[in-house]
py3Dmol code that shows the C-alpha trace and the ligand (Angstrom):
import py3Dmol

protein = """\
ATOM      1  CA  MET A   1     -19.116  -2.649  -2.893  1.00  0.00           C
ATOM      2  CA  SER A   2     -16.657  -0.444  -4.845  1.00  0.00           C
ATOM      3  CA  ASP A   3     -15.402   3.088  -4.481  1.00  0.00           C
ATOM      4  CA  SER A   4     -14.796   5.187  -7.453  1.00  0.00           C
ATOM      5  CA  THR A   5     -12.491   7.482  -5.511  1.00  0.00           C
ATOM      6  CA  SER A   6     -10.058   4.739  -4.741  1.00  0.00           C
ATOM      7  CA  VAL A   7      -6.821   4.446  -6.579  1.00  0.00           C
ATOM      8  CA  PHE A   8      -6.735   0.699  -5.774  1.00  0.00           C
ATOM      9  CA  ARG A   9      -8.096  -2.024  -7.999  1.00  0.00           C
ATOM     10  CA  PRO A  10     -11.580  -3.226  -7.036  1.00  0.00           C
ATOM     11  CA  GLY A  11     -11.379  -6.520  -5.005  1.00  0.00           C
ATOM     12  CA  LEU A  12      -7.789  -5.944  -3.919  1.00  0.00           C
ATOM     13  CA  LEU A  13      -8.469  -7.165  -0.429  1.00  0.00           C
ATOM     14  CA  ALA A  14     -11.307  -9.608  -1.279  1.00  0.00           C
ATOM     15  CA  GLY A  15     -11.378 -12.540   1.088  1.00  0.00           C
ATOM     16  CA  GLN A  16      -9.438 -10.696   3.831  1.00  0.00           C
ATOM     17  CA  VAL A  17     -10.674 -10.427   7.315  1.00  0.00           C
ATOM     18  CA  ALA A  18      -9.557  -7.267   9.143  1.00  0.00           C
ATOM     19  CA  ILE A  19      -9.981  -6.174  12.722  1.00  0.00           C
ATOM     20  CA  ILE A  20      -9.718  -2.464  13.165  1.00  0.00           C
ATOM     21  CA  THR A  21      -9.623  -1.208  16.681  1.00  0.00           C
ATOM     22  CA  GLY A  22     -11.392   2.145  17.111  1.00  0.00           C
ATOM     23  CA  GLY A  23     -12.821   1.463  13.735  1.00  0.00           C
ATOM     24  CA  GLY A  24     -16.086   3.245  14.443  1.00  0.00           C
ATOM     25  CA  THR A  25     -14.724   6.766  14.234  1.00  0.00           C
ATOM     26  CA  GLY A  26     -12.232   9.127  12.636  1.00  0.00           C
ATOM     27  CA  ILE A  27      -9.144   7.541  11.071  1.00  0.00           C
ATOM     28  CA  GLY A  28     -10.233   3.953  12.017  1.00  0.00           C
ATOM     29  CA  PHE A  29     -13.457   4.423  10.220  1.00  0.00           C
ATOM     30  CA  GLY A  30     -11.554   5.895   7.132  1.00  0.00           C
ATOM     31  CA  ILE A  31      -9.455   2.679   7.087  1.00  0.00           C
ATOM     32  CA  ALA A  32     -12.556   0.410   7.506  1.00  0.00           C
ATOM     33  CA  GLU A  33     -14.266   2.387   4.623  1.00  0.00           C
ATOM     34  CA  LEU A  34     -11.504   1.714   2.192  1.00  0.00           C
ATOM     35  CA  ALA A  35     -10.710  -1.867   3.252  1.00  0.00           C
ATOM     36  CA  SER A  36     -14.362  -2.840   3.028  1.00  0.00           C
ATOM     37  CA  ALA A  37     -14.592  -1.005  -0.376  1.00  0.00           C
ATOM     38  CA  LEU A  38     -11.612  -3.116  -1.549  1.00  0.00           C
ATOM     39  CA  GLY A  39     -13.517  -6.329  -0.508  1.00  0.00           C
ATOM     40  CA  ALA A  40     -12.355  -7.155   3.037  1.00  0.00           C
ATOM     41  CA  HIS A  41     -14.697  -8.043   5.793  1.00  0.00           C
ATOM     42  CA  VAL A  42     -13.989  -5.464   8.477  1.00  0.00           C
ATOM     43  CA  VAL A  43     -14.562  -6.079  12.155  1.00  0.00           C
ATOM     44  CA  LEU A  44     -14.850  -2.747  14.036  1.00  0.00           C
ATOM     45  CA  ALA A  45     -13.708  -3.234  17.601  1.00  0.00           C
ATOM     46  CA  SER A  46     -14.102  -0.491  20.364  1.00  0.00           C
ATOM     47  CA  ARG A  47     -16.064   0.140  23.530  1.00  0.00           C
ATOM     48  CA  LYS A  48     -19.077   2.120  22.576  1.00  0.00           C
ATOM     49  CA  PRO A  49     -21.988   0.752  20.693  1.00  0.00           C
ATOM     50  CA  GLU A  50     -22.911   4.303  19.643  1.00  0.00           C
ATOM     51  CA  HIS A  51     -19.676   4.467  17.709  1.00  0.00           C
ATOM     52  CA  LEU A  52     -19.988   0.882  16.292  1.00  0.00           C
ATOM     53  CA  ALA A  53     -23.558   0.509  15.185  1.00  0.00           C
ATOM     54  CA  PRO A  54     -23.741   3.510  12.927  1.00  0.00           C
ATOM     55  CA  ALA A  55     -20.413   2.721  11.321  1.00  0.00           C
ATOM     56  CA  VAL A  56     -21.357  -0.831  10.595  1.00  0.00           C
ATOM     57  CA  GLU A  57     -24.649   0.321   9.220  1.00  0.00           C
ATOM     58  CA  ALA A  58     -22.948   2.875   6.875  1.00  0.00           C
ATOM     59  CA  LEU A  59     -20.439   0.349   5.650  1.00  0.00           C
ATOM     60  CA  THR A  60     -23.087  -2.435   4.982  1.00  0.00           C
ATOM     61  CA  LYS A  61     -25.388   0.152   3.431  1.00  0.00           C
ATOM     62  CA  ALA A  62     -22.718   0.960   0.958  1.00  0.00           C
ATOM     63  CA  GLY A  63     -22.396  -2.749   0.038  1.00  0.00           C
ATOM     64  CA  GLY A  64     -19.464  -3.710   2.278  1.00  0.00           C
ATOM     65  CA  LYS A  65     -19.024  -6.552   4.702  1.00  0.00           C
ATOM     66  CA  ALA A  66     -18.763  -5.280   8.314  1.00  0.00           C
ATOM     67  CA  SER A  67     -19.462  -6.341  11.802  1.00  0.00           C
ATOM     68  CA  ALA A  68     -18.785  -4.936  15.258  1.00  0.00           C
ATOM     69  CA  GLU A  69     -17.092  -6.290  18.389  1.00  0.00           C
ATOM     70  CA  GLN A  70     -17.597  -4.394  21.687  1.00  0.00           C
ATOM     71  CA  VAL A  71     -14.287  -4.581  23.533  1.00  0.00           C
ATOM     72  CA  ASP A  72     -11.932  -2.475  25.713  1.00  0.00           C
ATOM     73  CA  VAL A  73      -8.433  -3.096  24.389  1.00  0.00           C
ATOM     74  CA  ARG A  74      -6.975  -2.571  27.969  1.00  0.00           C
ATOM     75  CA  ASP A  75      -8.637  -5.923  28.978  1.00  0.00           C
ATOM     76  CA  LEU A  76      -6.440  -8.783  27.716  1.00  0.00           C
ATOM     77  CA  ASP A  77      -9.003 -11.492  28.455  1.00  0.00           C
ATOM     78  CA  ALA A  78     -11.728  -9.580  26.560  1.00  0.00           C
ATOM     79  CA  VAL A  79      -9.437  -8.984  23.643  1.00  0.00           C
ATOM     80  CA  LYS A  80      -8.576 -12.749  23.509  1.00  0.00           C
ATOM     81  CA  ALA A  81     -12.253 -13.571  23.548  1.00  0.00           C
ATOM     82  CA  MET A  82     -12.987 -11.088  20.795  1.00  0.00           C
ATOM     83  CA  VAL A  83     -10.215 -12.415  18.557  1.00  0.00           C
ATOM     84  CA  GLY A  84     -11.451 -15.964  19.281  1.00  0.00           C
ATOM     85  CA  ARG A  85     -15.023 -15.059  18.141  1.00  0.00           C
ATOM     86  CA  VAL A  86     -13.688 -13.429  14.960  1.00  0.00           C
ATOM     87  CA  ALA A  87     -11.517 -16.388  14.147  1.00  0.00           C
ATOM     88  CA  ASP A  88     -14.391 -18.872  14.852  1.00  0.00           C
ATOM     89  CA  THR A  89     -16.860 -16.927  12.738  1.00  0.00           C
ATOM     90  CA  HIS A  90     -14.520 -16.148   9.785  1.00  0.00           C
ATOM     91  CA  GLY A  91     -11.885 -18.867  10.009  1.00  0.00           C
ATOM     92  CA  ARG A  92      -9.007 -16.443   9.631  1.00  0.00           C
ATOM     93  CA  ILE A  93      -7.642 -12.969  10.455  1.00  0.00           C
ATOM     94  CA  ASP A  94      -5.514 -11.404   7.735  1.00  0.00           C
ATOM     95  CA  LEU A  95      -5.113  -7.856   9.094  1.00  0.00           C
ATOM     96  CA  LEU A  96      -5.041  -6.205  12.529  1.00  0.00           C
ATOM     97  CA  VAL A  97      -5.049  -2.376  12.601  1.00  0.00           C
ATOM     98  CA  ASN A  98      -4.141  -1.128  16.106  1.00  0.00           C
ATOM     99  CA  ASN A  99      -5.816   2.247  15.866  1.00  0.00           C
ATOM    100  CA  ALA A 100      -7.614   2.688  19.204  1.00  0.00           C
ATOM    101  CA  ALA A 101      -6.130   5.390  21.402  1.00  0.00           C
ATOM    102  CA  GLY A 102      -6.981   7.942  24.007  1.00  0.00           C
ATOM    103  CA  ASN A 103      -5.440  11.385  24.375  1.00  0.00           C
ATOM    104  CA  PHE A 104      -5.913  14.759  26.124  1.00  0.00           C
ATOM    105  CA  TYR A 105      -3.673  17.646  27.133  1.00  0.00           C
ATOM    106  CA  VAL A 106      -2.357  17.637  30.714  1.00  0.00           C
ATOM    107  CA  PRO A 107       0.721  19.208  32.259  1.00  0.00           C
ATOM    108  CA  SER A 108       3.097  16.399  33.195  1.00  0.00           C
ATOM    109  CA  ALA A 109       3.670  17.893  36.655  1.00  0.00           C
ATOM    110  CA  ASP A 110       0.064  17.528  37.468  1.00  0.00           C
ATOM    111  CA  MET A 111      -0.698  14.307  35.676  1.00  0.00           C
ATOM    112  CA  SER A 112      -2.573  11.850  37.903  1.00  0.00           C
ATOM    113  CA  PRO A 113      -1.511   8.217  37.953  1.00  0.00           C
ATOM    114  CA  ASN A 114      -4.861   7.358  36.508  1.00  0.00           C
ATOM    115  CA  ALA A 115      -4.438   9.617  33.561  1.00  0.00           C
ATOM    116  CA  TRP A 116      -0.925   8.271  32.855  1.00  0.00           C
ATOM    117  CA  ARG A 117      -2.136   4.662  33.142  1.00  0.00           C
ATOM    118  CA  SER A 118      -5.213   5.128  31.071  1.00  0.00           C
ATOM    119  CA  VAL A 119      -3.484   6.410  27.949  1.00  0.00           C
ATOM    120  CA  ILE A 120      -0.556   4.091  28.297  1.00  0.00           C
ATOM    121  CA  GLU A 121      -2.997   1.117  28.730  1.00  0.00           C
ATOM    122  CA  ILE A 122      -5.206   2.009  25.812  1.00  0.00           C
ATOM    123  CA  ASP A 123      -2.398   2.863  23.310  1.00  0.00           C
ATOM    124  CA  LEU A 124       0.562   0.694  24.274  1.00  0.00           C
ATOM    125  CA  PHE A 125      -0.940  -2.180  26.280  1.00  0.00           C
ATOM    126  CA  GLY A 126      -3.904  -2.320  23.803  1.00  0.00           C
ATOM    127  CA  THR A 127      -1.604  -2.643  20.872  1.00  0.00           C
ATOM    128  CA  PHE A 128       0.264  -5.438  22.553  1.00  0.00           C
ATOM    129  CA  HIS A 129      -2.829  -7.213  23.697  1.00  0.00           C
ATOM    130  CA  CYS A 130      -4.301  -7.175  20.223  1.00  0.00           C
ATOM    131  CA  SER A 131      -1.044  -8.139  18.473  1.00  0.00           C
ATOM    132  CA  GLN A 132      -0.433 -11.044  20.852  1.00  0.00           C
ATOM    133  CA  SER A 133      -3.970 -12.249  20.562  1.00  0.00           C
ATOM    134  CA  VAL A 134      -4.050 -12.448  16.733  1.00  0.00           C
ATOM    135  CA  TYR A 135      -0.559 -13.983  16.659  1.00  0.00           C
ATOM    136  CA  PRO A 136      -1.658 -17.655  17.012  1.00  0.00           C
ATOM    137  CA  VAL A 137      -4.364 -17.243  14.391  1.00  0.00           C
ATOM    138  CA  MET A 138      -1.996 -15.601  11.925  1.00  0.00           C
ATOM    139  CA  ALA A 139       0.869 -18.138  12.585  1.00  0.00           C
ATOM    140  CA  LYS A 140      -1.449 -21.088  12.079  1.00  0.00           C
ATOM    141  CA  GLN A 141      -2.828 -19.807   8.737  1.00  0.00           C
ATOM    142  CA  GLY A 142       0.692 -18.949   7.524  1.00  0.00           C
ATOM    143  CA  GLY A 143       0.908 -15.189   7.866  1.00  0.00           C
ATOM    144  CA  GLY A 144      -0.882 -11.931   8.284  1.00  0.00           C
ATOM    145  CA  ARG A 145      -0.294  -8.129   8.715  1.00  0.00           C
ATOM    146  CA  ILE A 146      -0.318  -5.986  11.745  1.00  0.00           C
ATOM    147  CA  ILE A 147      -0.356  -2.256  11.351  1.00  0.00           C
ATOM    148  CA  SER A 148      -0.248   0.094  14.290  1.00  0.00           C
ATOM    149  CA  ILE A 149      -1.250   3.743  14.155  1.00  0.00           C
ATOM    150  CA  SER A 150       1.508   5.717  15.861  1.00  0.00           C
ATOM    151  CA  MET A 151       2.118   9.522  15.679  1.00  0.00           C
ATOM    152  CA  THR A 152       5.119  11.941  15.078  1.00  0.00           C
ATOM    153  CA  LEU A 153       4.842  14.115  18.096  1.00  0.00           C
ATOM    154  CA  HIS A 154       7.372  12.046  20.045  1.00  0.00           C
ATOM    155  CA  TYR A 155       9.974  12.575  17.333  1.00  0.00           C
ATOM    156  CA  ARG A 156      10.654  16.158  18.835  1.00  0.00           C
ATOM    157  CA  GLY A 157       8.796  16.097  22.184  1.00  0.00           C
ATOM    158  CA  TRP A 158       5.308  17.569  22.677  1.00  0.00           C
ATOM    159  CA  PRO A 159       4.448  19.410  25.837  1.00  0.00           C
ATOM    160  CA  LEU A 160       1.398  18.303  27.771  1.00  0.00           C
ATOM    161  CA  MET A 161       1.280  14.869  26.034  1.00  0.00           C
ATOM    162  CA  ALA A 162       3.839  12.854  28.013  1.00  0.00           C
ATOM    163  CA  HIS A 163       1.444   9.870  28.251  1.00  0.00           C
ATOM    164  CA  ALA A 164       0.557   9.681  24.513  1.00  0.00           C
ATOM    165  CA  THR A 165       4.074  10.424  23.330  1.00  0.00           C
ATOM    166  CA  ALA A 166       5.593   7.825  25.605  1.00  0.00           C
ATOM    167  CA  ALA A 167       2.972   5.220  24.511  1.00  0.00           C
ATOM    168  CA  LYS A 168       3.484   5.837  20.834  1.00  0.00           C
ATOM    169  CA  GLY A 169       7.319   5.696  21.274  1.00  0.00           C
ATOM    170  CA  GLY A 170       6.661   2.295  22.842  1.00  0.00           C
ATOM    171  CA  ILE A 171       4.469   1.270  19.827  1.00  0.00           C
ATOM    172  CA  ASP A 172       7.304   2.131  17.462  1.00  0.00           C
ATOM    173  CA  ALA A 173       9.799  -0.019  19.430  1.00  0.00           C
ATOM    174  CA  LEU A 174       7.228  -2.838  19.628  1.00  0.00           C
ATOM    175  CA  THR A 175       6.665  -2.648  15.880  1.00  0.00           C
ATOM    176  CA  LYS A 176      10.308  -3.247  15.149  1.00  0.00           C
ATOM    177  CA  THR A 177      10.692  -6.061  17.636  1.00  0.00           C
ATOM    178  CA  LEU A 178       7.644  -7.891  16.521  1.00  0.00           C
ATOM    179  CA  ALA A 179       8.596  -7.480  12.915  1.00  0.00           C
ATOM    180  CA  VAL A 180      11.773  -9.328  13.525  1.00  0.00           C
ATOM    181  CA  GLU A 181      10.410 -11.848  15.970  1.00  0.00           C
ATOM    182  CA  TRP A 182       7.429 -12.793  13.853  1.00  0.00           C
ATOM    183  CA  ALA A 183       8.874 -12.694  10.429  1.00  0.00           C
ATOM    184  CA  PRO A 184       9.464 -16.462  10.417  1.00  0.00           C
ATOM    185  CA  GLN A 185       5.636 -16.780  10.653  1.00  0.00           C
ATOM    186  CA  ASN A 186       5.190 -14.427   7.715  1.00  0.00           C
ATOM    187  CA  ILE A 187       3.512 -11.795   9.930  1.00  0.00           C
ATOM    188  CA  ARG A 188       4.416  -8.392   8.592  1.00  0.00           C
ATOM    189  CA  VAL A 189       4.443  -5.775  11.343  1.00  0.00           C
ATOM    190  CA  ASN A 190       4.428  -2.071  10.409  1.00  0.00           C
ATOM    191  CA  ALA A 191       3.300   1.303  11.803  1.00  0.00           C
ATOM    192  CA  ILE A 192       1.872   4.473  10.235  1.00  0.00           C
ATOM    193  CA  ALA A 193       2.669   7.784  11.837  1.00  0.00           C
ATOM    194  CA  PRO A 194      -0.051  10.327  10.795  1.00  0.00           C
ATOM    195  CA  GLY A 195       0.340  13.978  10.937  1.00  0.00           C
ATOM    196  CA  PRO A 196      -2.605  16.279  12.028  1.00  0.00           C
ATOM    197  CA  ILE A 197      -5.997  15.067  10.787  1.00  0.00           C
ATOM    198  CA  PRO A 198      -8.985  16.994  11.933  1.00  0.00           C
ATOM    199  CA  THR A 199     -11.158  14.124  12.836  1.00  0.00           C
ATOM    200  CA  GLU A 200     -14.414  14.706  14.747  1.00  0.00           C
ATOM    201  CA  GLY A 201     -12.548  14.431  18.083  1.00  0.00           C
ATOM    202  CA  VAL A 202      -9.838  16.897  17.031  1.00  0.00           C
ATOM    203  CA  ARG A 203     -12.524  19.251  15.573  1.00  0.00           C
ATOM    204  CA  LYS A 204     -14.418  19.284  18.949  1.00  0.00           C
ATOM    205  CA  ALA A 205     -11.317  20.689  20.505  1.00  0.00           C
ATOM    206  CA  PHE A 206     -11.320  23.574  18.043  1.00  0.00           C
ATOM    207  CA  ALA A 207     -15.019  24.153  17.856  1.00  0.00           C
ATOM    208  CA  PRO A 208     -16.792  27.153  19.574  1.00  0.00           C
ATOM    209  CA  PRO A 209     -18.063  26.452  23.015  1.00  0.00           C
ATOM    210  CA  ALA A 210     -21.339  24.428  23.209  1.00  0.00           C
ATOM    211  CA  GLY A 211     -24.304  26.725  23.192  1.00  0.00           C
ATOM    212  CA  SER A 212     -22.599  29.667  21.441  1.00  0.00           C
ATOM    213  CA  GLY A 213     -24.651  28.300  18.435  1.00  0.00           C
ATOM    214  CA  VAL A 214     -23.205  30.743  15.874  1.00  0.00           C
ATOM    215  CA  ALA A 215     -22.483  29.165  12.543  1.00  0.00           C
ATOM    216  CA  ASP A 216     -20.116  32.015  11.370  1.00  0.00           C
ATOM    217  CA  VAL A 217     -18.056  31.524  14.466  1.00  0.00           C
ATOM    218  CA  PHE A 218     -17.461  27.938  13.392  1.00  0.00           C
ATOM    219  CA  ALA A 219     -16.811  29.080   9.754  1.00  0.00           C
ATOM    220  CA  ALA A 220     -14.183  31.555  11.131  1.00  0.00           C
ATOM    221  CA  VAL A 221     -12.598  28.688  13.117  1.00  0.00           C
ATOM    222  CA  GLU A 222     -12.538  26.527  10.028  1.00  0.00           C
ATOM    223  CA  GLU A 223     -10.865  29.358   8.021  1.00  0.00           C
ATOM    224  CA  LYS A 224      -8.307  29.886  10.803  1.00  0.00           C
ATOM    225  CA  MET A 225      -7.610  26.158  10.843  1.00  0.00           C
ATOM    226  CA  ALA A 226      -7.068  26.075   7.058  1.00  0.00           C
ATOM    227  CA  ALA A 227      -4.703  29.052   7.290  1.00  0.00           C
ATOM    228  CA  HIS A 228      -2.856  27.416  10.090  1.00  0.00           C
ATOM    229  CA  ALA A 229      -2.362  24.160   8.022  1.00  0.00           C
ATOM    230  CA  LYS A 230      -1.115  26.244   5.148  1.00  0.00           C
ATOM    231  CA  ARG A 231       1.430  27.920   7.345  1.00  0.00           C
ATOM    232  CA  THR A 232       2.551  24.710   9.288  1.00  0.00           C
ATOM    233  CA  ILE A 233       2.351  21.859   6.753  1.00  0.00           C
ATOM    234  CA  PRO A 234       4.708  22.067   3.771  1.00  0.00           C
ATOM    235  CA  LEU A 235       2.122  20.283   1.517  1.00  0.00           C
ATOM    236  CA  GLY A 236      -0.356  22.944   2.628  1.00  0.00           C
ATOM    237  CA  ARG A 237      -3.363  21.068   3.958  1.00  0.00           C
ATOM    238  CA  TRP A 238      -4.510  18.848   6.802  1.00  0.00           C
ATOM    239  CA  GLY A 239      -4.439  15.130   6.325  1.00  0.00           C
ATOM    240  CA  THR A 240      -7.523  13.017   5.937  1.00  0.00           C
ATOM    241  CA  PRO A 241      -8.441   9.600   7.080  1.00  0.00           C
ATOM    242  CA  ARG A 242      -8.091   8.398   3.454  1.00  0.00           C
ATOM    243  CA  ASP A 243      -4.515   9.439   3.389  1.00  0.00           C
ATOM    244  CA  ILE A 244      -3.835   6.991   6.111  1.00  0.00           C
ATOM    245  CA  ALA A 245      -6.226   4.363   4.759  1.00  0.00           C
ATOM    246  CA  ASN A 246      -4.326   4.387   1.460  1.00  0.00           C
ATOM    247  CA  MET A 247      -1.078   3.295   3.245  1.00  0.00           C
ATOM    248  CA  VAL A 248      -3.001   0.522   5.020  1.00  0.00           C
ATOM    249  CA  ALA A 249      -4.372  -0.746   1.749  1.00  0.00           C
ATOM    250  CA  PHE A 250      -0.917  -0.817   0.194  1.00  0.00           C
ATOM    251  CA  LEU A 251       0.530  -2.612   3.183  1.00  0.00           C
ATOM    252  CA  ALA A 252      -2.306  -5.039   3.351  1.00  0.00           C
ATOM    253  CA  SER A 253      -2.059  -5.861  -0.371  1.00  0.00           C
ATOM    254  CA  PRO A 254       0.527  -8.053  -2.065  1.00  0.00           C
ATOM    255  CA  ALA A 255       2.509  -4.864  -2.697  1.00  0.00           C
ATOM    256  CA  GLY A 256       3.370  -5.049   1.038  1.00  0.00           C
ATOM    257  CA  ASP A 257       4.820  -8.566   0.899  1.00  0.00           C
ATOM    258  CA  TRP A 258       8.413  -7.548   1.631  1.00  0.00           C
ATOM    259  CA  VAL A 259       7.674  -4.636   3.938  1.00  0.00           C
ATOM    260  CA  THR A 260       8.067  -5.252   7.725  1.00  0.00           C
ATOM    261  CA  GLY A 261       9.323  -3.182  10.626  1.00  0.00           C
ATOM    262  CA  GLY A 262       8.621   0.060   8.833  1.00  0.00           C
ATOM    263  CA  ILE A 263       7.159   3.222  10.386  1.00  0.00           C
ATOM    264  CA  PHE A 264       5.618   5.254   7.582  1.00  0.00           C
ATOM    265  CA  VAL A 265       5.189   8.986   8.247  1.00  0.00           C
ATOM    266  CA  ILE A 266       2.162  10.314   6.416  1.00  0.00           C
ATOM    267  CA  ASP A 267       1.995  14.025   7.366  1.00  0.00           C
ATOM    268  CA  GLY A 268       2.544  16.360   4.379  1.00  0.00           C
ATOM    269  CA  GLY A 269       6.017  16.985   5.625  1.00  0.00           C
ATOM    270  CA  GLU A 270       4.674  18.531   8.896  1.00  0.00           C
ATOM    271  CA  TRP A 271       7.071  17.152  11.535  1.00  0.00           C
ATOM    272  CA  LEU A 272      10.189  17.973   9.360  1.00  0.00           C
ATOM    273  CA  ALA A 273       9.165  21.654   9.039  1.00  0.00           C
ATOM    274  CA  LYS A 274      10.677  24.185  11.396  1.00  0.00           C
ATOM    275  CA  PRO A 275       8.817  24.647  14.667  1.00  0.00           C
ATOM    276  CA  GLY A 276       7.222  28.015  14.422  1.00  0.00           C
ATOM    277  CA  GLY A 277       5.785  27.402  11.047  1.00  0.00           C
ATOM    278  CA  TRP A 278       6.399  26.572   7.548  1.00  0.00           C
ATOM    279  CA  GLY A 279       6.373  29.522   5.334  1.00  0.00           C
ATOM    280  CA  THR A 280       6.947  32.027   8.087  1.00  0.00           C
ATOM    281  CA  SER A 281       9.976  34.251   7.554  1.00  0.00           C
TER     282      SER A 281
END
"""
ligand_1 = """\
48
NAP
P -10.711 9.065 17.486
O -11.853 9.256 16.448
O -10.991 9.634 18.870
O -10.473 7.424 17.579
C -10.176 6.708 18.701
C -10.812 5.401 18.671
O -10.326 4.620 19.725
C -12.363 5.545 18.883
O -13.050 4.983 17.895
C -12.576 4.864 20.279
O -13.760 4.186 20.260
C -11.416 3.919 20.340
N -10.920 3.648 21.682
C -10.626 4.574 22.648
N -10.392 3.860 23.785
C -10.548 2.497 23.508
C -10.436 1.373 24.326
N -10.038 1.457 25.617
N -10.788 0.162 23.799
C -11.192 0.098 22.503
N -11.258 1.194 21.610
C -10.972 2.396 22.236
O -9.319 9.637 17.053
P -8.598 9.639 15.660
O -8.180 11.047 15.427
O -9.368 8.944 14.588
O -7.294 8.732 16.036
C -7.079 7.423 15.555
C -5.657 7.086 15.741
O -4.861 7.887 15.007
C -5.136 7.114 17.255
O -4.170 6.057 17.377
C -4.359 8.425 17.233
O -3.346 8.481 18.216
C -3.746 8.478 15.851
N -3.378 9.718 15.381
C -4.304 10.685 15.037
C -3.906 11.968 14.627
C -4.909 13.048 14.314
O -4.552 14.169 14.039
N -6.198 12.761 14.254
C -2.551 12.195 14.492
C -1.646 11.302 14.825
C -2.020 10.085 15.231
P -14.675 3.969 21.537
O -14.864 5.188 22.169
O -15.953 3.394 21.024
O -14.072 2.940 22.430
"""
view = py3Dmol.view(width=600, height=400)
view.addModel(protein, "pdb")
view.setStyle({"model": 0}, {"cartoon": {"style": "trace"}})
view.addModel(ligand_1, "xyz")
view.setStyle({"model": 1}, {"stick": {}})
view.zoomTo()
view.show()
């Protein structure tokens, strides 16, 4: 499989085995698409077969190597078993991308213990569970790469997202600690902090109510979103899954050999821009 739109050389990740949590949708799928186009075998790991099966089919149809593992990253035993199966099948694990996450808006004063726990467990515990589980495999084979998908919203505080911002702040801290602790095993641990990327999940939140069924309403929403991006993002557009995948490919390649403990913001300058909007007077 090759991808004429990729800036990387064909076969760059050939022979690598990559686990991508949440790899069936959105940014995770974009990462899987590029990694498999560059020759890696990608293992998509998440809870829902309806996300996993079509994604594996699309990747294999395009000529890539892909398989699925149904797992809830909150469950450490299940994660360990999943990693064991991948290691047994492929003999190695070169790359783990901790991409799975949950998120929804909720006022902090009303947040239920369950809502708090759920997001912290998926994002932060899940990242630790997967990282800890691949550690022995990577240590034994002489190294590997762990890349966690963080965010930028906790840099300045983001109302209604106490759970997700707390979890991603924890992921950033974990990234730095594991980078130092596991460097002797040649395990490079980095994070990527994407800016706003209108994945299917994000689009649903902006879409007109179900049943309104009016195409021009959706077009108007899209137009409004594009205008909003122009106003709030210095580089003038939303991000795409490929923007994030490109950084994953770089870090997973030999170019990333001396890179560890980094948190790479890929956001078109969004979080640095003044609250209230780039380009507003
Ligand atoms: P998405 O499409 O909703 O992806 C989330 C993925 O996580 C899904 O594939 C989901 O698959 C999986 N997942 C959720 N709970 C899980 C669990 N308990 N166990 C295993 N997998 C689970 O959202 P996205 O926009 O692509 O986001 C991907 C990552 O980018 C997230 O870490 C998010 O925080 C980060 N991010 C996104 C944006 C953005 O603007 N889109 C900005 C900054 C950061 P299943 O439902 O099949 O389990």
